[in-house]
C-alpha positions in Angstrom: 16.6 -3.3 -10.8 13.6 -4.3 -8.5 12.2 -7.9 -8.9 8.5 -8.9 -8.6 9.7 -11.1 -5.3 11.9 -8.4 -3.7 9.4 -5.5 -4.3 6.2 -7.4 -2.5 8.5 -8.2 -0.2 9.3 -5.0 0.6 5.8 -3.8 0.9 5.0 -7.2 2.7 7.7 -6.2 5.3 6.4 -2.1 5.0 2.8 -3.4 5.6 3.7 -6.3 8.8 5.5 -3.2 10.0 3.1 -1.0 10.6 0.3 -3.1 11.7 2.8 -4.1 14.1 3.7 -0.5 15.2 0.0 -0.1 15.2 -0.6 -2.7 17.2 2.5 -1.5 20.0 1.5 1.9 19.7 -2.6 0.6 21.3 -0.6 -1.6 23.8 1.2 0.8 25.0 -1.7 3.7 24.8 -4.1 1.5 26.7 -1.7 0.3 28.8 -0.9 3.9 29.9 -4.6 5.2 29.9 -5.7 2.8 32.1 -2.3 3.4 34.5 -3.6 7.2 34.3 -7.4 6.0 35.0 -6.3 3.7 37.7 -4.0 6.0 39.0 -6.3 9.1 39.1 -9.0 7.1 41.1 -6.5 6.0 43.4 -5.9 9.5 44.3 -9.6 10.4 44.4 -10.2 7.2 47.0 -7.7 8.5 48.7 -8.7 12.0 49.2 -12.2 10.9 49.7 -11.0 9.0 52.7 -9.4 11.7 54.2 -12.3 13.8 53.6 -14.7 11.3 55.2 -12.1 10.7 58.5 -12.2 14.5 58.8 -16.0 15.4 58.3 -16.5 11.7 60.8 -14.7 13.7 63.3 -15.9 17.2 62.7 -19.9 15.7 63.4 -18.3 14.3 66.4 -17.0 17.6 67.9 -19.7 19.8 66.8 -22.4 18.2 69.3 -19.9 19.4 72.1 -19.0 22.5 70.9 -22.7 23.4 70.1 -24.1 22.6 73.8 -21.4 24.4 75.7 -23.2 27.3 75.9 -25.4 24.7 78.6 -22.4 23.5 80.7 -20.6 26.9 80.7 -23.8 27.6 83.2 -23.2 24.8 85.7 -19.5 26.2 86.4 -20.0 27.5 90.3 -22.5 25.4 90.8 -22.3 22.4 93.7 -21.7 19.2 92.0 -24.8 17.8 94.0 -26.2 19.9 91.9 -24.6 19.8 88.5 -23.8 16.5 88.3 -27.1 14.9 86.9 -27.4 17.3 84.2 -23.7 16.5 83.3 -24.7 12.7 83.3 -27.7 13.4 81.1 -25.5 15.4 79.0 -22.7 12.5 78.5 -25.4 10.4 77.5 -27.0 12.3 74.8 -23.6 12.7 73.3 -22.4 9.0 73.5 -19.3 9.7 72.2 -17.9 11.3 75.4 -16.6 9.5 77.8 -17.1 12.6 80.6 -17.8 16.0 81.6 -15.8 17.7 84.2 -16.2 21.2 85.7 -13.4 23.4 87.0 -13.5 25.7 89.2 -10.4 27.9 90.0 -8.0 25.5 88.4 -9.4 22.7 90.4 -11.4 19.6 89.0 -14.3 19.5 91.4 -17.0 17.7 89.5 -17.1 15.2 86.8 -20.1 13.1 85.2 -18.5 10.0 86.3 -16.7 10.3 89.7 -19.0 13.2 90.8 -17.7 15.1 93.6 -13.6 15.7 93.2 -11.1 17.7 94.3 -7.8 17.6 92.2 -5.5 20.3 90.4 -6.6 19.8 86.7 -2.7 20.4 85.9 -1.6 17.0 87.7 -4.7 15.5 85.3 -3.6 17.5 81.9 -0.5 19.9 82.6 -1.6 21.6 79.2 -4.6 22.8 81.0 -6.4 25.1 82.1 -6.3 27.8 79.2 -7.4 30.6 78.2 -9.2 30.2 75.3 -10.6 27.4 73.7 -8.4 24.2 73.0 -8.3 20.9 71.3 -5.8 18.1 73.4 -4.9 15.0 72.6 -3.9 13.3 75.7 -3.8 10.4 77.8 -6.2 9.3 80.2 -5.1 8.8 83.4 -8.5 8.4 85.8 -11.0 6.1 84.5 -9.0 3.9 81.3 -5.3 4.8 82.3 -3.2 4.9 79.4 -5.9 5.0 76.9 -6.2 8.0 74.5 -8.9 10.6 74.8 -9.5 14.0 73.2 -10.2 16.8 75.4 -12.4 19.5 74.3 -11.6 22.9 76.8 -14.0 25.0 76.7 -13.3 28.5 79.4 -15.7 31.0 81.4 -13.4 33.3 83.4 -10.9 35.7 81.4 -8.1 33.8 83.4 -9.0 31.0 82.1 -8.7 28.9 85.4 -12.6 28.1 85.1 -13.9 26.0 82.4 -15.6 22.9 80.9 -14.3 20.0 80.1 -16.1 17.4 77.7 -13.7 14.1 77.4 -14.3 12.0 74.1 -13.6 8.5 73.5 -11.5 9.4 70.5 -9.7 5.5 71.2 -13.1 4.4 70.0 -13.7 6.7 67.6 -10.0 6.2 65.4 -11.2 2.3 65.4 -14.2 2.8 63.7 -13.0 6.4 61.6 -9.2 6.0 61.0 -9.1 2.2 59.7 -6.3 2.0 57.0 -7.8 0.9 53.2 -5.1 -1.7 52.1 -2.8 -1.9 50.3 -3.8 1.7 48.7 -3.7 3.2 52.5 -1.6 1.6 55.2 -1.8 4.1 57.6 -3.7 7.5 59.2 -3.2 9.7 62.2 -4.6 11.8 63.9 -2.5 15.2 65.0 -3.4 17.7 67.5 -1.0 20.1 68.2 2.1 18.3 68.8 0.2 15.4 69.2 0.0 12.4 67.4 -2.0 9.3 67.5 -1.8 6.6 64.9 -4.7 3.5 63.7 -3.9 1.0 66.5 -1.7 2.7 68.7 -1.0 5.5 72.0 -0.7 8.6 71.6 3.0 9.8 70.7 4.9 13.4 70.5 6.5 12.2 66.8 5.5 10.8 63.6 7.1 8.5 61.4 6.5 7.0 58.0 7.9 4.9 55.4 10.8 6.6 53.4 8.9 5.5 50.2 5.4 6.6 51.7 2.9 9.0 50.1 1.6 11.7 53.1 -2.0 13.2 52.2 -2.6 15.1 54.8 -5.7 17.2 55.5 -6.5 19.8 58.2 -10.7 20.8 59.8 -12.0 23.7 58.9 -14.0 24.1 62.4 -11.2 22.6 65.3 -7.5 22.8 65.4 -6.9 19.2 64.3 -5.4 17.2 60.8 -5.9 13.5 59.4 -2.5 12.5 58.2 -2.4 9.2 55.6 0.1 7.4 54.3 0.7 4.7 51.3 2.9 3.6 49.0 0.9 6.3 46.2 -1.7 5.8 44.0 1.6 5.2 41.1 2.5 2.7 42.3 -0.4 0.8 43.2 -1.7 1.6 39.9 1.2 -0.2 38.4 0.7 -2.9 40.9 -2.8 -3.4 39.1 -1.8 -2.7 35.3 -1.0 -6.2 35.0 -4.5 -7.5 35.2 -5.4 -4.9 32.2 -2.9 -6.2 30.0 -5.3 -9.3 29.0 -7.5 -6.2 27.8 -4.9 -4.3 26.0 -3.5 -7.3 23.9 -7.3 -8.0 22.4 -7.4 -4.7 21.8 -4.1 -4.5 20.4 -4.6 -7.6 18.2 -7.8 -6.2 17.1 -6.4 -2.9 16.0 -3.4 -4.6 14.7 -5.9 -6.6 12.1 -8.0 -3.6 11.5 -4.7 -1.7 10.0 -3.9 -5.4 8.2 -7.5 -4.6 6.5 -6.8 -0.8 6.1 -3.8 -1.2 4.4 -4.1 -3.7 2.1 -5.0 -1.5 -0.2 -2.4 1.4 0.5 0.3 -0.8 1.1 0.8 -2.6 -1.7 2.1 -3.0 -5.2 -1.3 -2.2 -6.6 -1.5 1.4 -4.9 1.9 2.2 -6.2 0.6 1.5 -9.5 -2.1 3.5 -8.7 -0.1 6.1 -7.6 2.5 6.1 -10.3 -0.5 6.3 -12.6 -1.4 9.6 -10.8 1.4 11.2 -10.6 2.8 10.1 -14.5 5.4 8.3 -13.2 5.0 5.7 -16.1 7.0 7.1 -19.4 6.3 6.2 -23.0 9.4 4.7 -24.9 9.4 3.7 -28.7 10.8 0.9 -30.4 11.0 1.4 -34.3 10.4 -0.8 -36.4 12.0 -1.3 -40.3 10.7 -2.1 -43.7 13.5 -5.6 -44.5 14.1 -4.5 -47.7 14.0 -0.8 -47.7 15.5 -0.1 -44.2 13.6 2.1 -43.7 11.1 3.0 -40.4 7.8 2.1 -41.1 6.4 2.5 -37.6 6.7 1.6 -33.7 5.7 -0.2 -30.7 4.8 1.9 -27.9 6.5 0.8 -24.3 6.0 1.3 -20.8 8.9 2.4 -18.4 8.5 3.2 -15.0 11.3 5.3 -12.8 9.5 4.8 -9.6 11.1 7.2 -7.0 10.5 5.2 -3.5 11.7 1.6 -5.4 13.9 3.1 -8.6 13.6 1.8 -12.1 11.2 -1.2 -11.9 11.4 -3.8 -15.1 8.2 -3.8 -17.1 8.6 -7.5 -16.5 8.0 -7.0 -12.9 5.2 -4.5 -13.4 3.1 -5.8 -16.2 2.5 -9.5 -14.7 1.5 -8.0 -11.1 -0.7 -5.3 -13.0 -2.6 -7.8 -14.7 -2.6 -10.3 -11.5 -4.6 -7.4 -9.9 -6.7 -5.8 -12.8 -5.1 -3.1 -13.4 -3.5 -3.5 -17.0 -7.0 -1.8 -18.2 -5.9 1.7 -16.5 -1.8 0.7 -17.3 -3.5 0.8 -21.2 -5.6 3.7 -21.2 -2.8 5.4 -19.6 -0.6 4.9 -22.3 -3.0 5.3 -25.6 -4.0 9.0 -23.8 -0.3 10.1 -23.5 0.5 8.1 -27.0 -2.1 10.8 -28.0 -0.6 13.8 -26.5 2.5 13.1 -27.7 1.6 11.7 -31.3 3.7 14.9 -32.5 6.6 13.3 -32.3 5.9 10.3 -35.2 5.4 11.2 -39.0 1.9 12.2 -39.7 0.8 9.6 -42.5 -1.2 6.9 -42.6 2.1 4.8 -43.8 3.3 5.1 -40.2 1.6 2.5 -37.7 1.3 3.1 -34.0 1.4 -0.2 -32.5 -0.3 -0.5 -28.6 0.6 -3.6 -26.2 -3.6 -4.4 -25.1 -4.3 -7.2 -23.0 -7.4 -9.6 -23.6 -9.2 -8.6 -20.6 -9.4 -4.9 -22.4 -11.6 -6.3 -24.9 -14.6 -7.2 -22.0 -17.7 -4.9 -22.0 -16.3 -3.3 -25.0 -14.4 -1.3 -22.9 -11.3 -1.0 -25.8 -13.9 0.8 -28.0 -14.9 3.2 -25.4 -11.2 3.8 -24.8 -10.3 4.1 -28.0 -13.4 6.7 -29.1 -12.6 8.9 -26.5 -8.9 8.7 -26.3 -7.5 7.8 -29.9 -10.0 8.7 -32.6 -11.2 11.5 -31.4 -8.0 13.3 -31.4 -8.3 11.8 -35.1 -4.8 11.2 -35.3 -3.3 10.6 -39.0 -1.5 7.6 -38.2 -2.0 3.7 -38.8 -3.0 2.3 -35.2 -2.2 -1.4 -34.7 -3.6 -2.9 -31.3 -1.2 -6.3 -30.2 -3.3 -8.4 -28.4 -0.4 -10.8 -26.6 -1.3 -14.7 -27.5 -0.2 -15.1 -24.2 -3.1 -13.5 -22.6 -6.4 -15.4 -22.7 -7.0 -14.9 -26.2 -10.4 -17.1 -25.1 -11.8 -13.7 -23.3 -11.7 -12.0 -26.5 -15.0 -10.5 -27.8 -14.8 -11.4 -31.3 -17.7 -9.1 -32.2 -15.0 -6.3 -30.9 -12.5 -7.5 -32.8 -14.8 -6.9 -36.0 -15.8 -3.4 -34.8 -12.5 -2.7 -34.5 -11.5 -3.6 -38.3 -14.1 -1.7 -39.3 -13.2 0.9 -37.4 -9.6 0.7 -39.6 -7.3 -0.1 -36.7 -5.3 -3.6 -37.1 -4.9 -6.1 -35.1 -1.7 -7.8 -34.1 -0.7 -10.5 -32.1 2.1 -9.9 -30.3 5.2 -13.0 -28.8 3.1 -15.3 -31.2 4.0 -19.2 -30.7 4.9 -18.8 -27.2 1.4 -19.2 -25.9 -1.1 -22.1 -26.4 -1.6 -21.6 -29.8 -4.9 -22.9 -32.0 -5.3 -22.3 -35.8 -9.3 -21.7 -34.4 -8.0 -18.3 -33.1 -6.6 -17.1 -36.2 -9.7 -17.7 -38.5 -11.6 -16.3 -35.8 -9.9 -13.2 -34.7 -7.9 -12.4 -38.5 -5.1 -10.5 -37.2 -3.7 -8.5 -39.3 0.0 -8.6 -38.2 1.6 -11.9 -36.3 4.5 -10.8 -34.7 7.4 -13.3 -34.3 9.0 -13.7 -30.4 12.3 -12.8 -30.3 13.1 -16.5 -28.5 12.5 -17.7 -32.6 14.0 -14.9 -33.9 16.9 -15.7 -31.6 17.2 -19.4 -32.6 18.3 -18.6 -36.2 21.1 -20.3 -37.6 21.0 -22.7 -35.1 19.9 -26.5 -35.3 17.4 -25.6 -31.6 13.8 -26.5 -32.1 12.6 -22.9 -32.2 14.8 -22.5 -35.1 11.9 -25.1 -36.9 9.2 -23.6 -35.4 10.5 -19.8 -36.7 10.2 -21.5 -40.6 6.7 -23.2 -39.9 5.3 -19.8 -38.5 6.5 -17.8 -41.1 4.7 -20.3 -43.9 1.8 -20.0 -41.2 1.8 -16.3 -41.7 2.1 -16.6 -45.8 -0.3 -18.9 -46.1 -2.7 -17.1 -44.4 -1.3 -13.8 -46.1 -0.9 -12.1 -42.5 1.6 -9.7 -42.4 4.7 -11.0 -40.3 6.9 -8.6 -38.1 10.4 -10.1 -36.5 11.3 -9.1 -33.3 14.7 -9.4 -31.5 16.9 -8.9 -34.6 20.6 -8.7 -33.1 22.6 -9.5 -36.0 22.6 -9.1 -39.6 22.8 -12.6 -39.7 19.5 -12.5 -38.3 18.1 -9.7 -40.7 19.3 -11.3 -44.1 17.4 -14.7 -43.2 14.2 -12.8 -42.0 14.3 -10.9 -45.3 15.4 -13.6 -47.7 11.9 -15.5 -46.1 9.7 -13.2 -46.5 9.4 -11.5 -43.1 8.5 -7.9 -44.9 8.7 -6.3 -41.4 11.9 -6.2 -38.2 12.5 -5.0 -34.6 15.1 -5.2 -32.6 18.8 -3.9 -31.1 20.6 -4.4 -34.6 18.7 -0.9 -35.5 17.8 0.7 -32.1 17.0 0.4 -28.5 13.6 1.3 -26.6 13.7 5.3 -26.5 11.8 7.9 -25.0 9.3 9.5 -27.4 11.1 12.4 -27.3 14.5 11.0 -28.8 12.4 9.4 -31.8 12.6 12.6 -34.3 16.5 12.8 -33.9 16.9 8.8 -34.4 14.5 8.7 -37.4 16.8 11.6 -39.0 20.3 10.0 -38.3 18.8 6.7 -39.4 18.6 7.3 -43.3 21.3 5.2 -44.5 21.7 1.7 -43.0 23.1 1.3 -39.5 26.6 -0.3 -39.0 26.5 -4.1 -38.3 26.6 -4.3 -34.6 28.3 -7.6 -32.1 25.0 -8.8 -31.2 25.5 -8.1 -27.4 22.1 -7.4 -25.9 22.7 -4.2 -23.9 19.9 -3.6 -21.0 17.2 -1.8 -22.6 16.5 0.1 -18.8 17.9 3.6 -18.4 
């Protein structure tokens, strides 16, 4: 059977677990989102850089291609006539190092050197060519060893004559192909089978690190491609991720706190009680009360039991105090009244049979009890006598005495339960004018002993008789106790000697079987829970 501390600890552990889970999921989700966002951003930056480099080089080559028709007209003219035009054209293009005219495979005129007579294949082995061609090579005339980009345009069918425009690619690469570290660590230009890496010379091979991620984009206008490499978008996102940890921690702590507030009601014992009421998990039990002299059953006390499907059987000593502490005792009492009326057919239909229902003092506030009785009890017109049992341990000062008078007016008897265990005051007996005093079982157990409670029992009995209040003794477990109470004028007895608490549906059978006086019990107290 569960204890209050154990149940509260279980709910607290569950609540903490939920909040920690929410915080961890928030932390993981936040870091995950930031990782994906940064990875996508890195990928976009890499693609944008590559596209920008391709577009920039396209813009360098397009004017050369656009002006090639005018240059082709100069092929065949004497160098003395064509050189001035070549120089003007090279100066206007700015990015061009020199423009060369080729006739029958001989380089015969240059915008820089003027007249020349050099076989083109000695300068550039891959030229001349019958088709337009873009060549990545090394300068062998002006700045020997420096990289150059050559745009070849033939003017003859055999490809031996044409115009060669030499671009200062070394300067261009320093402006357009500079890596953006740490995301992009290497950039290279590829033309045919030649490669030019940033800061290096033209080579026949291109190598990258084993852990490098490669992105390659080809121009749509010219036969070249830009290749970028680096550690990769994901790896750089991981490097960036620790900077997002403070924000993720703050957000996870915030949502964890929000979860703590949100679960305050749903993951608590108060939520469990409300759920139990809504799901009708509470079951009504009753314990018979017998006339001390005739041994006939004259009434029952309604008791509440809770078989929680999530926690198992929970003792009333656990959930009743917790319900009182969290202001749920009134809904529980309302549930008891309603269920008692629904199952009223299990009890003898006579005013001589009384039904006792425990009611907390807080239920008396603002006429709530009167409203509930009118709605659930009086509206059904039950024949049985109703006794409202007010536990003396409750704050009796909270009781509205006008409501007590209204209960008396409507024929409801008032009993003080567990009398003698609380802060007793004789003035309360005068103000409440109870019809019944129920002697607590701690005093009944003391009968026949030298304990102080035994003397208190006699005082309570004398007080009740003096005030003409009916007395009921709880916790009667032996014949000796029954004889003593009967001899001293206690009229009604209740306890394991006669019957343990039972489900309401079992009461008619017990009543039929208990027509004769019960056999003597050994006094051993059995647990009241199944």
